[in-house]
C-alpha positions as CSV (number, residue, x, y, z in Angstrom):
1,M,12.2,-22.1,-8.1
2,E,11.6,-23.3,-11.6
3,K,10.2,-26.7,-10.3
4,A,7.9,-24.8,-8.0
5,L,6.6,-22.6,-10.8
6,W,5.9,-25.7,-13.0
7,Y,4.0,-27.2,-10.0
8,L,2.1,-24.0,-9.3
9,L,1.2,-23.2,-12.8
10,T,0.7,-26.5,-14.6
11,G,0.7,-29.3,-11.9
12,T,-2.4,-28.3,-10.0
13,R,-5.9,-26.9,-10.7
14,G,-5.9,-23.1,-10.6
15,G,-2.6,-22.6,-12.4
16,A,-4.1,-20.1,-14.8
17,N,-5.5,-18.0,-12.0
18,R,-2.1,-18.1,-10.2
19,A,-0.5,-16.9,-13.4
20,R,-3.1,-14.1,-13.7
21,I,-2.4,-13.1,-10.1
22,V,1.4,-12.9,-10.7
23,R,0.8,-10.7,-13.8
24,L,-1.5,-8.3,-11.9
25,L,1.1,-8.1,-9.1
26,D,3.8,-7.4,-11.6
27,D,1.8,-4.4,-12.7
28,Q,1.4,-3.1,-9.1
29,P,1.0,-4.5,-5.6
30,R,-2.6,-5.3,-4.7
31,N,-4.6,-6.7,-1.8
32,A,-6.7,-9.9,-1.9
33,N,-10.0,-8.0,-2.3
34,R,-8.8,-6.0,-5.3
35,L,-7.3,-9.1,-6.9
36,A,-10.7,-11.0,-6.4
37,A,-12.6,-8.1,-8.0
38,E,-10.2,-7.8,-10.9
39,L,-10.1,-11.5,-11.6
40,G,-13.8,-12.0,-11.0
41,V,-13.3,-14.8,-8.6
42,D,-14.3,-15.4,-4.9
43,Y,-12.1,-13.7,-2.3
44,N,-11.4,-17.2,-0.6
45,T,-10.2,-18.5,-3.9
46,V,-7.8,-15.6,-4.2
47,R,-6.6,-16.2,-0.7
48,H,-6.0,-19.9,-1.4
49,H,-3.9,-19.0,-4.5
50,L,-2.0,-16.3,-2.6
51,D,-1.2,-18.7,0.2
52,M,0.2,-21.2,-2.3
53,L,2.3,-18.5,-3.9
54,V,3.5,-17.2,-0.6
55,D,4.4,-20.8,0.5
56,H,6.5,-21.2,-2.6
57,D,8.2,-17.7,-2.3
58,V,6.7,-16.3,-5.4
59,V,4.8,-13.5,-3.6
60,E,5.2,-11.9,-0.2
61,P,2.7,-9.9,1.9
62,G,3.5,-6.5,3.2
63,G,1.8,-4.4,5.7
64,D,-1.0,-5.1,8.2
65,D,-3.3,-8.1,8.1
66,Y,-6.3,-6.2,7.0
67,G,-5.8,-4.9,3.5
68,K,-2.2,-6.0,3.2
69,L,-0.6,-5.8,-0.1
70,Y,1.1,-8.5,-2.0
71,F,4.4,-8.1,-3.9
72,L,6.4,-10.3,-6.1
73,T,9.5,-11.6,-4.3
74,D,13.1,-10.9,-5.3
75,R,13.6,-14.6,-5.7
76,F,10.7,-14.7,-8.3
77,E,12.3,-11.7,-10.1
78,R,15.5,-13.7,-10.5
79,H,13.4,-16.5,-12.1
80,R,11.0,-14.4,-14.2
81,E,12.3,-15.9,-17.4
82,A,11.2,-19.4,-16.2
83,F,7.8,-18.0,-15.4
84,E,7.6,-16.5,-19.0
85,R,8.7,-19.8,-20.5
86,I,6.2,-21.8,-18.5
87,T,3.2,-19.5,-19.2
88,D,4.1,-19.5,-22.9
89,R,3.8,-23.2,-22.9
90,M,0.5,-23.4,-21.0
91,E,-2.6,-24.4,-22.9
92,P,-4.7,-21.4,-23.9
93,R,-7.6,-21.2,-21.4
94,D,-10.7,-19.3,-21.0
95,A,-10.0,-16.0,-19.2
96,T,-12.6,-17.1,-16.7
97,D,-10.7,-20.2,-15.6
98,G,-12.3,-21.5,-12.5
99,V,-15.3,-19.2,-12.7
100,D,-18.8,-20.6,-13.5
101,T,-20.0,-18.6,-16.5
102,A,-23.1,-20.7,-17.1
103,D,-26.1,-18.5,-17.9
104,T,-28.9,-19.5,-15.6
105,T,-31.4,-16.9,-16.7
106,E,-34.1,-17.7,-19.2
């Protein structure tokens, strides 16, 4: 699991957003729409990150397809310390990682 966390969080683009998703799900289960709204990113971006996190057994879906909630897995919980160590070492990034914040108004 630790290798998967290194890959998901530091080895690919979007690692900061995946860490933010994990932290939000640690607070309480959420669906993809709510995650997108709270993170300020596109729904499809959140779905992509959730799919990667599901594929690596970090999160698991529960409930029906529409509006299904995502939860942290028991396996992740057993490796939480690795997640904390990795995120502590990540470079500080803008909270809007992956979001275009350019002001196009004049």
